[in-house]
PyMOL Python script that loads the backbone (N, CA, C, O; Angstrom):
from pymol import cmd

cmd.read_pdbstr("""\
ATOM      1  N   MET A   1       8.525  -4.404  13.097  1.00  0.00           N
ATOM      2  CA  MET A   1       9.124  -4.483  11.799  1.00  0.00           C
ATOM      3  C   MET A   1       8.261  -3.735  10.827  1.00  0.00           C
ATOM      4  O   MET A   1       7.035  -3.837  10.882  1.00  0.00           O
ATOM      5  N   SER A   2       8.860  -2.994   9.948  1.00  0.00           N
ATOM      6  CA  SER A   2       8.164  -2.196   8.972  1.00  0.00           C
ATOM      7  C   SER A   2       8.064  -2.948   7.641  1.00  0.00           C
ATOM      8  O   SER A   2       9.026  -3.573   7.194  1.00  0.00           O
ATOM      9  N   ILE A   3       6.897  -2.876   7.024  1.00  0.00           N
ATOM     10  CA  ILE A   3       6.662  -3.483   5.710  1.00  0.00           C
ATOM     11  C   ILE A   3       6.291  -2.358   4.745  1.00  0.00           C
ATOM     12  O   ILE A   3       5.480  -1.489   5.065  1.00  0.00           O
ATOM     13  N   GLU A   4       6.888  -2.391   3.579  1.00  0.00           N
ATOM     14  CA  GLU A   4       6.638  -1.342   2.596  1.00  0.00           C
ATOM     15  C   GLU A   4       6.207  -1.957   1.274  1.00  0.00           C
ATOM     16  O   GLU A   4       6.785  -2.937   0.805  1.00  0.00           O
ATOM     17  N   PHE A   5       5.177  -1.360   0.687  1.00  0.00           N
ATOM     18  CA  PHE A   5       4.655  -1.773  -0.599  1.00  0.00           C
ATOM     19  C   PHE A   5       4.604  -0.551  -1.496  1.00  0.00           C
ATOM     20  O   PHE A   5       4.414   0.566  -1.014  1.00  0.00           O
ATOM     21  N   GLY A   6       4.772  -0.750  -2.794  1.00  0.00           N
ATOM     22  CA  GLY A   6       4.707   0.373  -3.733  1.00  0.00           C
ATOM     23  C   GLY A   6       4.307  -0.112  -5.108  1.00  0.00           C
ATOM     24  O   GLY A   6       4.669  -1.207  -5.539  1.00  0.00           O
ATOM     25  N   TRP A   7       3.541   0.744  -5.791  1.00  0.00           N
ATOM     26  CA  TRP A   7       3.146   0.440  -7.173  1.00  0.00           C
ATOM     27  C   TRP A   7       2.704   1.725  -7.844  1.00  0.00           C
ATOM     28  O   TRP A   7       2.447   2.738  -7.194  1.00  0.00           O
ATOM     29  N   TRP A   8       2.622   1.655  -9.167  1.00  0.00           N
ATOM     30  CA  TRP A   8       2.150   2.789  -9.989  1.00  0.00           C
ATOM     31  C   TRP A   8       0.692   2.537 -10.337  1.00  0.00           C
ATOM     32  O   TRP A   8       0.292   1.388 -10.529  1.00  0.00           O
ATOM     33  N   THR A   9      -0.111   3.603 -10.421  1.00  0.00           N
ATOM     34  CA  THR A   9      -1.502   3.492 -10.835  1.00  0.00           C
ATOM     35  C   THR A   9      -1.826   4.679 -11.707  1.00  0.00           C
ATOM     36  O   THR A   9      -1.136   5.698 -11.686  1.00  0.00           O
ATOM     37  N   THR A  10      -2.885   4.533 -12.473  1.00  0.00           N
ATOM     38  CA  THR A  10      -3.329   5.587 -13.367  1.00  0.00           C
ATOM     39  C   THR A  10      -4.818   5.840 -13.133  1.00  0.00           C
ATOM     40  O   THR A  10      -5.618   4.906 -13.111  1.00  0.00           O
ATOM     41  N   ARG A  11      -5.174   7.088 -12.961  1.00  0.00           N
ATOM     42  CA  ARG A  11      -6.564   7.508 -12.827  1.00  0.00           C
ATOM     43  C   ARG A  11      -6.875   8.529 -13.905  1.00  0.00           C
ATOM     44  O   ARG A  11      -6.003   9.314 -14.277  1.00  0.00           O
ATOM     45  N   THR A  12      -8.051   8.537 -14.393  1.00  0.00           N
ATOM     46  CA  THR A  12      -8.391   9.475 -15.483  1.00  0.00           C
ATOM     47  C   THR A  12      -8.322  10.931 -15.016  1.00  0.00           C
ATOM     48  O   THR A  12      -7.911  11.807 -15.776  1.00  0.00           O
ATOM     49  N   GLU A  13      -8.722  11.192 -13.766  1.00  0.00           N
ATOM     50  CA  GLU A  13      -8.745  12.590 -13.297  1.00  0.00           C
ATOM     51  C   GLU A  13      -7.383  13.117 -12.840  1.00  0.00           C
ATOM     52  O   GLU A  13      -7.141  14.323 -12.892  1.00  0.00           O
ATOM     53  N   THR A  14      -6.494  12.232 -12.395  1.00  0.00           N
ATOM     54  CA  THR A  14      -5.183  12.691 -11.883  1.00  0.00           C
ATOM     55  C   THR A  14      -4.008  12.232 -12.688  1.00  0.00           C
ATOM     56  O   THR A  14      -2.906  12.753 -12.512  1.00  0.00           O
ATOM     57  N   GLY A  15      -4.200  11.261 -13.579  1.00  0.00           N
ATOM     58  CA  GLY A  15      -3.068  10.748 -14.364  1.00  0.00           C
ATOM     59  C   GLY A  15      -2.343   9.635 -13.641  1.00  0.00           C
ATOM     60  O   GLY A  15      -2.891   8.983 -12.753  1.00  0.00           O
ATOM     61  N   LYS A  16      -1.083   9.429 -14.045  1.00  0.00           N
ATOM     62  CA  LYS A  16      -0.250   8.352 -13.469  1.00  0.00           C
ATOM     63  C   LYS A  16       0.469   8.871 -12.237  1.00  0.00           C
ATOM     64  O   LYS A  16       1.006   9.979 -12.235  1.00  0.00           O
ATOM     65  N   PHE A  17       0.474   8.053 -11.181  1.00  0.00           N
ATOM     66  CA  PHE A  17       1.185   8.405  -9.967  1.00  0.00           C
ATOM     67  C   PHE A  17       1.607   7.148  -9.224  1.00  0.00           C
ATOM     68  O   PHE A  17       1.091   6.058  -9.475  1.00  0.00           O
ATOM     69  N   GLN A  18       2.541   7.311  -8.315  1.00  0.00           N
ATOM     70  CA  GLN A  18       3.065   6.199  -7.531  1.00  0.00           C
ATOM     71  C   GLN A  18       2.452   6.192  -6.140  1.00  0.00           C
ATOM     72  O   GLN A  18       2.299   7.240  -5.514  1.00  0.00           O
ATOM     73  N   ILE A  19       2.101   4.999  -5.661  1.00  0.00           N
ATOM     74  CA  ILE A  19       1.533   4.821  -4.315  1.00  0.00           C
ATOM     75  C   ILE A  19       2.555   4.067  -3.468  1.00  0.00           C
ATOM     76  O   ILE A  19       3.142   3.089  -3.929  1.00  0.00           O
ATOM     77  N   ASN A  20       2.767   4.516  -2.241  1.00  0.00           N
ATOM     78  CA  ASN A  20       3.684   3.860  -1.313  1.00  0.00           C
ATOM     79  C   ASN A  20       2.902   3.643  -0.020  1.00  0.00           C
ATOM     80  O   ASN A  20       2.345   4.583   0.548  1.00  0.00           O
ATOM     81  N   VAL A  21       2.867   2.377   0.441  1.00  0.00           N
ATOM     82  CA  VAL A  21       2.158   2.030   1.676  1.00  0.00           C
ATOM     83  C   VAL A  21       3.186   1.508   2.674  1.00  0.00           C
ATOM     84  O   VAL A  21       3.943   0.589   2.360  1.00  0.00           O
ATOM     85  N   ASN A  22       3.218   2.081   3.859  1.00  0.00           N
ATOM     86  CA  ASN A  22       4.135   1.674   4.909  1.00  0.00           C
ATOM     87  C   ASN A  22       3.323   1.209   6.111  1.00  0.00           C
ATOM     88  O   ASN A  22       2.462   1.940   6.600  1.00  0.00           O
ATOM     89  N   ILE A  23       3.589   0.011   6.583  1.00  0.00           N
ATOM     90  CA  ILE A  23       2.900  -0.569   7.721  1.00  0.00           C
ATOM     91  C   ILE A  23       3.924  -0.793   8.822  1.00  0.00           C
ATOM     92  O   ILE A  23       4.898  -1.524   8.641  1.00  0.00           O
ATOM     93  N   HIS A  24       3.692  -0.152   9.971  1.00  0.00           N
ATOM     94  CA  HIS A  24       4.648  -0.246  11.064  1.00  0.00           C
ATOM     95  C   HIS A  24       3.889  -0.161  12.377  1.00  0.00           C
ATOM     96  O   HIS A  24       3.162   0.802  12.616  1.00  0.00           O
ATOM     97  N   GLY A  25       4.056  -1.166  13.229  1.00  0.00           N
ATOM     98  CA  GLY A  25       3.478  -1.134  14.571  1.00  0.00           C
ATOM     99  C   GLY A  25       1.977  -1.019  14.586  1.00  0.00           C
ATOM    100  O   GLY A  25       1.435  -0.362  15.474  1.00  0.00           O
ATOM    101  N   GLY A  26       1.274  -1.626  13.645  1.00  0.00           N
ATOM    102  CA  GLY A  26      -0.169  -1.547  13.615  1.00  0.00           C
ATOM    103  C   GLY A  26      -0.726  -0.297  12.984  1.00  0.00           C
ATOM    104  O   GLY A  26      -1.942  -0.109  12.954  1.00  0.00           O
ATOM    105  N   ASN A  27       0.137   0.561  12.478  1.00  0.00           N
ATOM    106  CA  ASN A  27      -0.296   1.793  11.786  1.00  0.00           C
ATOM    107  C   ASN A  27       0.013   1.645  10.299  1.00  0.00           C
ATOM    108  O   ASN A  27       0.977   0.991   9.902  1.00  0.00           O
ATOM    109  N   ILE A  28      -0.840   2.274   9.494  1.00  0.00           N
ATOM    110  CA  ILE A  28      -0.650   2.227   8.051  1.00  0.00           C
ATOM    111  C   ILE A  28      -0.578   3.634   7.520  1.00  0.00           C
ATOM    112  O   ILE A  28      -1.378   4.481   7.916  1.00  0.00           O
ATOM    113  N   THR A  29       0.360   3.910   6.632  1.00  0.00           N
ATOM    114  CA  THR A  29       0.544   5.229   6.027  1.00  0.00           C
ATOM    115  C   THR A  29       0.472   5.088   4.527  1.00  0.00           C
ATOM    116  O   THR A  29       1.204   4.292   3.939  1.00  0.00           O
ATOM    117  N   TRP A  30      -0.416   5.865   3.892  1.00  0.00           N
ATOM    118  CA  TRP A  30      -0.530   5.854   2.451  1.00  0.00           C
ATOM    119  C   TRP A  30       0.053   7.170   1.907  1.00  0.00           C
ATOM    120  O   TRP A  30      -0.360   8.255   2.316  1.00  0.00           O
ATOM    121  N   LEU A  31       1.005   7.058   0.992  1.00  0.00           N
ATOM    122  CA  LEU A  31       1.611   8.232   0.377  1.00  0.00           C
ATOM    123  C   LEU A  31       1.483   8.125  -1.150  1.00  0.00           C
ATOM    124  O   LEU A  31       1.359   7.029  -1.697  1.00  0.00           O
ATOM    125  N   ARG A  32       1.516   9.273  -1.822  1.00  0.00           N
ATOM    126  CA  ARG A  32       1.480   9.300  -3.268  1.00  0.00           C
ATOM    127  C   ARG A  32       2.523  10.298  -3.788  1.00  0.00           C
ATOM    128  O   ARG A  32       2.887  11.257  -3.108  1.00  0.00           O
ATOM    129  N   LYS A  33       2.977  10.045  -4.982  1.00  0.00           N
ATOM    130  CA  LYS A  33       3.943  10.924  -5.600  1.00  0.00           C
ATOM    131  C   LYS A  33       3.704  10.909  -7.118  1.00  0.00           C
ATOM    132  O   LYS A  33       3.624   9.850  -7.741  1.00  0.00           O
ATOM    133  N   GLN A  34       3.596  12.091  -7.682  1.00  0.00           N
ATOM    134  CA  GLN A  34       3.337  12.182  -9.111  1.00  0.00           C
ATOM    135  C   GLN A  34       4.544  12.821  -9.792  1.00  0.00           C
ATOM    136  O   GLN A  34       4.745  14.032  -9.702  1.00  0.00           O
ATOM    137  N   GLY A  35       5.318  12.033 -10.450  1.00  0.00           N
ATOM    138  CA  GLY A  35       6.508  12.529 -11.114  1.00  0.00           C
ATOM    139  C   GLY A  35       7.751  12.391 -10.250  1.00  0.00           C
ATOM    140  O   GLY A  35       7.651  12.244  -9.032  1.00  0.00           O
ATOM    141  N   HIS A  36       8.893  12.436 -10.860  1.00  0.00           N
ATOM    142  CA  HIS A  36      10.157  12.205 -10.162  1.00  0.00           C
ATOM    143  C   HIS A  36      10.593  13.396  -9.327  1.00  0.00           C
ATOM    144  O   HIS A  36      11.298  13.218  -8.334  1.00  0.00           O
ATOM    145  N   ASN A  37      10.199  14.588  -9.696  1.00  0.00           N
ATOM    146  CA  ASN A  37      10.689  15.783  -9.006  1.00  0.00           C
ATOM    147  C   ASN A  37       9.723  16.301  -7.936  1.00  0.00           C
ATOM    148  O   ASN A  37       9.939  17.373  -7.371  1.00  0.00           O
ATOM    149  N   SER A  38       8.692  15.565  -7.668  1.00  0.00           N
ATOM    150  CA  SER A  38       7.733  16.030  -6.638  1.00  0.00           C
ATOM    151  C   SER A  38       7.966  15.285  -5.320  1.00  0.00           C
ATOM    152  O   SER A  38       8.610  14.236  -5.302  1.00  0.00           O
ATOM    153  N   SER A  39       7.458  15.812  -4.259  1.00  0.00           N
ATOM    154  CA  SER A  39       7.620  15.238  -2.919  1.00  0.00           C
ATOM    155  C   SER A  39       6.484  14.246  -2.659  1.00  0.00           C
ATOM    156  O   SER A  39       5.442  14.274  -3.312  1.00  0.00           O
ATOM    157  N   TRP A  40       6.724  13.374  -1.685  1.00  0.00           N
ATOM    158  CA  TRP A  40       5.660  12.458  -1.251  1.00  0.00           C
ATOM    159  C   TRP A  40       4.627  13.249  -0.475  1.00  0.00           C
ATOM    160  O   TRP A  40       4.981  14.101   0.340  1.00  0.00           O
ATOM    161  N   GLU A  41       3.341  12.974  -0.721  1.00  0.00           N
ATOM    162  CA  GLU A  41       2.266  13.647   0.022  1.00  0.00           C
ATOM    163  C   GLU A  41       1.285  12.572   0.486  1.00  0.00           C
ATOM    164  O   GLU A  41       1.256  11.462  -0.047  1.00  0.00           O
ATOM    165  N   GLU A  42       0.480  12.927   1.493  1.00  0.00           N
ATOM    166  CA  GLU A  42      -0.489  11.963   1.999  1.00  0.00           C
ATOM    167  C   GLU A  42      -1.500  11.622   0.932  1.00  0.00           C
ATOM    168  O   GLU A  42      -1.923  12.472   0.148  1.00  0.00           O
ATOM    169  N   TYR A  43      -1.878  10.356   0.920  1.00  0.00           N
ATOM    170  CA  TYR A  43      -2.851   9.849  -0.041  1.00  0.00           C
ATOM    171  C   TYR A  43      -4.009   9.258   0.716  1.00  0.00           C
ATOM    172  O   TYR A  43      -3.823   8.402   1.581  1.00  0.00           O
ATOM    173  N   GLY A  44      -5.177   9.700   0.405  1.00  0.00           N
ATOM    174  CA  GLY A  44      -6.289   9.112   1.119  1.00  0.00           C
ATOM    175  C   GLY A  44      -7.609   9.823   0.836  1.00  0.00           C
ATOM    176  O   GLY A  44      -7.633  10.935   0.310  1.00  0.00           O
ATOM    177  N   PRO A  45      -8.640   9.197   1.174  1.00  0.00           N
ATOM    178  CA  PRO A  45      -8.725   7.829   1.649  1.00  0.00           C
ATOM    179  C   PRO A  45      -8.484   6.842   0.515  1.00  0.00           C
ATOM    180  O   PRO A  45      -8.891   7.103  -0.618  1.00  0.00           O
ATOM    181  N   PRO A  46      -7.844   5.735   0.786  1.00  0.00           N
ATOM    182  CA  PRO A  46      -7.589   4.740  -0.280  1.00  0.00           C
ATOM    183  C   PRO A  46      -8.885   4.136  -0.775  1.00  0.00           C
ATOM    184  O   PRO A  46      -9.801   3.909   0.015  1.00  0.00           O
ATOM    185  N   THR A  47      -8.980   3.872  -2.063  1.00  0.00           N
ATOM    186  CA  THR A  47     -10.165   3.271  -2.651  1.00  0.00           C
ATOM    187  C   THR A  47     -10.163   1.756  -2.429  1.00  0.00           C
ATOM    188  O   THR A  47      -9.159   1.190  -1.997  1.00  0.00           O
ATOM    189  N   ASP A  48     -11.251   1.127  -2.716  1.00  0.00           N
ATOM    190  CA  ASP A  48     -11.337  -0.342  -2.633  1.00  0.00           C
ATOM    191  C   ASP A  48     -10.328  -0.982  -3.583  1.00  0.00           C
ATOM    192  O   ASP A  48      -9.742  -2.019  -3.274  1.00  0.00           O
ATOM    193  N   GLU A  49     -10.139  -0.368  -4.711  1.00  0.00           N
ATOM    194  CA  GLU A  49      -9.140  -0.882  -5.692  1.00  0.00           C
ATOM    195  C   GLU A  49      -7.722  -0.836  -5.088  1.00  0.00           C
ATOM    196  O   GLU A  49      -6.921  -1.748  -5.293  1.00  0.00           O
ATOM    197  N   ASP A  50      -7.435   0.233  -4.348  1.00  0.00           N
ATOM    198  CA  ASP A  50      -6.107   0.338  -3.703  1.00  0.00           C
ATOM    199  C   ASP A  50      -5.932  -0.743  -2.662  1.00  0.00           C
ATOM    200  O   ASP A  50      -4.865  -1.354  -2.587  1.00  0.00           O
ATOM    201  N   TRP A  51      -6.959  -1.003  -1.845  1.00  0.00           N
ATOM    202  CA  TRP A  51      -6.882  -2.048  -0.838  1.00  0.00           C
ATOM    203  C   TRP A  51      -6.705  -3.409  -1.482  1.00  0.00           C
ATOM    204  O   TRP A  51      -5.923  -4.228  -1.000  1.00  0.00           O
ATOM    205  N   GLU A  52      -7.435  -3.663  -2.587  1.00  0.00           N
ATOM    206  CA  GLU A  52      -7.315  -4.930  -3.286  1.00  0.00           C
ATOM    207  C   GLU A  52      -5.898  -5.128  -3.801  1.00  0.00           C
ATOM    208  O   GLU A  52      -5.344  -6.223  -3.698  1.00  0.00           O
ATOM    209  N   LYS A  53      -5.308  -4.070  -4.358  1.00  0.00           N
ATOM    210  CA  LYS A  53      -3.928  -4.144  -4.843  1.00  0.00           C
ATOM    211  C   LYS A  53      -2.951  -4.423  -3.692  1.00  0.00           C
ATOM    212  O   LYS A  53      -2.027  -5.221  -3.852  1.00  0.00           O
ATOM    213  N   LEU A  54      -3.143  -3.776  -2.535  1.00  0.00           N
ATOM    214  CA  LEU A  54      -2.283  -3.997  -1.388  1.00  0.00           C
ATOM    215  C   LEU A  54      -2.378  -5.436  -0.908  1.00  0.00           C
ATOM    216  O   LEU A  54      -1.357  -6.065  -0.629  1.00  0.00           O
ATOM    217  N   LEU A  55      -3.594  -5.963  -0.809  1.00  0.00           N
ATOM    218  CA  LEU A  55      -3.776  -7.359  -0.371  1.00  0.00           C
ATOM    219  C   LEU A  55      -3.168  -8.320  -1.403  1.00  0.00           C
ATOM    220  O   LEU A  55      -2.548  -9.313  -1.023  1.00  0.00           O
ATOM    221  N   TYR A  56      -3.334  -8.041  -2.679  1.00  0.00           N
ATOM    222  CA  TYR A  56      -2.740  -8.873  -3.720  1.00  0.00           C
ATOM    223  C   TYR A  56      -1.223  -8.936  -3.574  1.00  0.00           C
ATOM    224  O   TYR A  56      -0.625 -10.012  -3.603  1.00  0.00           O
ATOM    225  N   GLU A  57      -0.603  -7.742  -3.412  1.00  0.00           N
ATOM    226  CA  GLU A  57       0.861  -7.671  -3.253  1.00  0.00           C
ATOM    227  C   GLU A  57       1.303  -8.399  -1.981  1.00  0.00           C
ATOM    228  O   GLU A  57       2.333  -9.074  -1.982  1.00  0.00           O
ATOM    229  N   ALA A  58       0.539  -8.269  -0.906  1.00  0.00           N
ATOM    230  CA  ALA A  58       0.918  -8.947   0.361  1.00  0.00           C
ATOM    231  C   ALA A  58       0.792 -10.457   0.209  1.00  0.00           C
ATOM    232  O   ALA A  58       1.666 -11.198   0.659  1.00  0.00           O
ATOM    233  N   GLU A  59      -0.289 -10.924  -0.421  1.00  0.00           N
ATOM    234  CA  GLU A  59      -0.472 -12.367  -0.584  1.00  0.00           C
ATOM    235  C   GLU A  59       0.628 -12.968  -1.461  1.00  0.00           C
ATOM    236  O   GLU A  59       1.014 -14.120  -1.261  1.00  0.00           O
ATOM    237  N   ARG A  60       1.123 -12.218  -2.409  1.00  0.00           N
ATOM    238  CA  ARG A  60       2.213 -12.706  -3.256  1.00  0.00           C
ATOM    239  C   ARG A  60       3.520 -12.903  -2.475  1.00  0.00           C
ATOM    240  O   ARG A  60       4.363 -13.716  -2.857  1.00  0.00           O
ATOM    241  N   ARG A  61       3.678 -12.149  -1.378  1.00  0.00           N
ATOM    242  CA  ARG A  61       4.919 -12.190  -0.630  1.00  0.00           C
ATOM    243  C   ARG A  61       4.950 -13.285   0.423  1.00  0.00           C
ATOM    244  O   ARG A  61       6.026 -13.669   0.883  1.00  0.00           O
ATOM    245  N   VAL A  62       3.798 -13.788   0.807  1.00  0.00           N
ATOM    246  CA  VAL A  62       3.737 -14.834   1.849  1.00  0.00           C
ATOM    247  C   VAL A  62       4.429 -16.111   1.413  1.00  0.00           C
ATOM    248  O   VAL A  62       5.263 -16.613   2.167  1.00  0.00           O
ATOM    249  N   PRO A  63       4.135 -16.677   0.231  1.00  0.00           N
ATOM    250  CA  PRO A  63       4.808 -17.935  -0.163  1.00  0.00           C
ATOM    251  C   PRO A  63       6.340 -17.801  -0.267  1.00  0.00           C
ATOM    252  O   PRO A  63       7.062 -18.778  -0.064  1.00  0.00           O
ATOM    253  N   ARG A  64       6.819 -16.627  -0.573  1.00  0.00           N
ATOM    254  CA  ARG A  64       8.253 -16.406  -0.682  1.00  0.00           C
ATOM    255  C   ARG A  64       8.878 -16.044   0.661  1.00  0.00           C
ATOM    256  O   ARG A  64      10.075 -15.767   0.750  1.00  0.00           O
ATOM    257  N   ARG A  65       8.061 -16.050   1.688  1.00  0.00           N
ATOM    258  CA  ARG A  65       8.461 -15.765   3.065  1.00  0.00           C
ATOM    259  C   ARG A  65       9.064 -14.360   3.245  1.00  0.00           C
ATOM    260  O   ARG A  65       9.940 -14.146   4.084  1.00  0.00           O
ATOM    261  N   LEU A  66       8.576 -13.423   2.446  1.00  0.00           N
ATOM    262  CA  LEU A  66       8.974 -12.030   2.616  1.00  0.00           C
ATOM    263  C   LEU A  66       8.156 -11.386   3.730  1.00  0.00           C
ATOM    264  O   LEU A  66       8.633 -10.481   4.415  1.00  0.00           O
ATOM    265  N   ILE A  67       6.938 -11.850   3.906  1.00  0.00           N
ATOM    266  CA  ILE A  67       6.146 -11.486   5.076  1.00  0.00           C
ATOM    267  C   ILE A  67       5.508 -12.757   5.615  1.00  0.00           C
ATOM    268  O   ILE A  67       5.363 -13.744   4.894  1.00  0.00           O
ATOM    269  N   SER A  68       5.135 -12.726   6.868  1.00  0.00           N
ATOM    270  CA  SER A  68       4.547 -13.915   7.504  1.00  0.00           C
ATOM    271  C   SER A  68       3.028 -13.893   7.337  1.00  0.00           C
ATOM    272  O   SER A  68       2.438 -12.847   7.066  1.00  0.00           O
ATOM    273  N   PRO A  69       2.404 -15.064   7.504  1.00  0.00           N
ATOM    274  CA  PRO A  69       0.927 -15.103   7.453  1.00  0.00           C
ATOM    275  C   PRO A  69       0.283 -14.218   8.520  1.00  0.00           C
ATOM    276  O   PRO A  69      -0.803 -13.678   8.304  1.00  0.00           O
ATOM    277  N   LYS A  70       0.934 -14.068   9.651  1.00  0.00           N
ATOM    278  CA  LYS A  70       0.403 -13.180  10.711  1.00  0.00           C
ATOM    279  C   LYS A  70       0.426 -11.730  10.241  1.00  0.00           C
ATOM    280  O   LYS A  70      -0.507 -10.980  10.529  1.00  0.00           O
ATOM    281  N   GLN A  71       1.475 -11.317   9.522  1.00  0.00           N
ATOM    282  CA  GLN A  71       1.555  -9.958   9.010  1.00  0.00           C
ATOM    283  C   GLN A  71       0.430  -9.751   7.958  1.00  0.00           C
ATOM    284  O   GLN A  71      -0.160  -8.672   7.898  1.00  0.00           O
ATOM    285  N   LEU A  72       0.143 -10.748   7.157  1.00  0.00           N
ATOM    286  CA  LEU A  72      -0.930 -10.653   6.200  1.00  0.00           C
ATOM    287  C   LEU A  72      -2.260 -10.453   6.909  1.00  0.00           C
ATOM    288  O   LEU A  72      -3.070  -9.629   6.483  1.00  0.00           O
ATOM    289  N   GLU A  73      -2.494 -11.192   7.979  1.00  0.00           N
ATOM    290  CA  GLU A  73      -3.735 -11.063   8.764  1.00  0.00           C
ATOM    291  C   GLU A  73      -3.824  -9.647   9.355  1.00  0.00           C
ATOM    292  O   GLU A  73      -4.900  -9.049   9.384  1.00  0.00           O
ATOM    293  N   ASP A  74      -2.694  -9.120   9.822  1.00  0.00           N
ATOM    294  CA  ASP A  74      -2.691  -7.750  10.368  1.00  0.00           C
ATOM    295  C   ASP A  74      -3.100  -6.720   9.295  1.00  0.00           C
ATOM    296  O   ASP A  74      -3.819  -5.766   9.590  1.00  0.00           O
ATOM    297  N   ILE A  75      -2.649  -6.916   8.086  1.00  0.00           N
ATOM    298  CA  ILE A  75      -3.018  -6.001   6.998  1.00  0.00           C
ATOM    299  C   ILE A  75      -4.513  -6.093   6.737  1.00  0.00           C
ATOM    300  O   ILE A  75      -5.176  -5.077   6.527  1.00  0.00           O
ATOM    301  N   LYS A  76      -5.043  -7.312   6.750  1.00  0.00           N
ATOM    302  CA  LYS A  76      -6.503  -7.480   6.557  1.00  0.00           C
ATOM    303  C   LYS A  76      -7.297  -6.825   7.668  1.00  0.00           C
ATOM    304  O   LYS A  76      -8.377  -6.293   7.411  1.00  0.00           O
ATOM    305  N   LYS A  77      -6.795  -6.846   8.898  1.00  0.00           N
ATOM    306  CA  LYS A  77      -7.445  -6.204  10.022  1.00  0.00           C
ATOM    307  C   LYS A  77      -7.418  -4.693   9.874  1.00  0.00           C
ATOM    308  O   LYS A  77      -8.379  -4.023  10.252  1.00  0.00           O
ATOM    309  N   LEU A  78      -6.323  -4.130   9.325  1.00  0.00           N
ATOM    310  CA  LEU A  78      -6.237  -2.690   9.144  1.00  0.00           C
ATOM    311  C   LEU A  78      -7.262  -2.230   8.128  1.00  0.00           C
ATOM    312  O   LEU A  78      -7.758  -1.108   8.231  1.00  0.00           O
ATOM    313  N   ARG A  79      -7.591  -3.038   7.172  1.00  0.00           N
ATOM    314  CA  ARG A  79      -8.637  -2.656   6.198  1.00  0.00           C
ATOM    315  C   ARG A  79      -9.992  -2.507   6.869  1.00  0.00           C
ATOM    316  O   ARG A  79     -10.784  -1.654   6.469  1.00  0.00           O
ATOM    317  N   GLY A  80     -10.272  -3.315   7.875  1.00  0.00           N
ATOM    318  CA  GLY A  80     -11.557  -3.265   8.565  1.00  0.00           C
ATOM    319  C   GLY A  80     -11.745  -2.038   9.422  1.00  0.00           C
ATOM    320  O   GLY A  80     -12.878  -1.725   9.788  1.00  0.00           O
ATOM    321  N   GLN A  81     -10.682  -1.326   9.760  1.00  0.00           N
ATOM    322  CA  GLN A  81     -10.784  -0.163  10.655  1.00  0.00           C
ATOM    323  C   GLN A  81     -11.432   1.013   9.967  1.00  0.00           C
ATOM    324  O   GLN A  81     -11.596   2.070  10.575  1.00  0.00           O
TER     325      GLN A  81
END
""", "prot")
cmd.dss("prot")
cmd.show_as("cartoon", "prot")
cmd.util.cbc("prot")
cmd.orient("prot")
């Protein structure tokens, strides 16, 4: 099962852009897009701030049963790689 997360972030050097994280089959893909008319491109390596935001978004979804606690643990394991 695929899990998708997305949020907007702002950096002083690059400005405002959208981050999309897709987790499928134990693999994680980080993409970024700046503006509505641009294409998705690879984003990486993700910063500690990006990982913290991903874990925050995942933890928010567990109580609402949008993802399982096992899926949250899998995301935490992916950070350790």
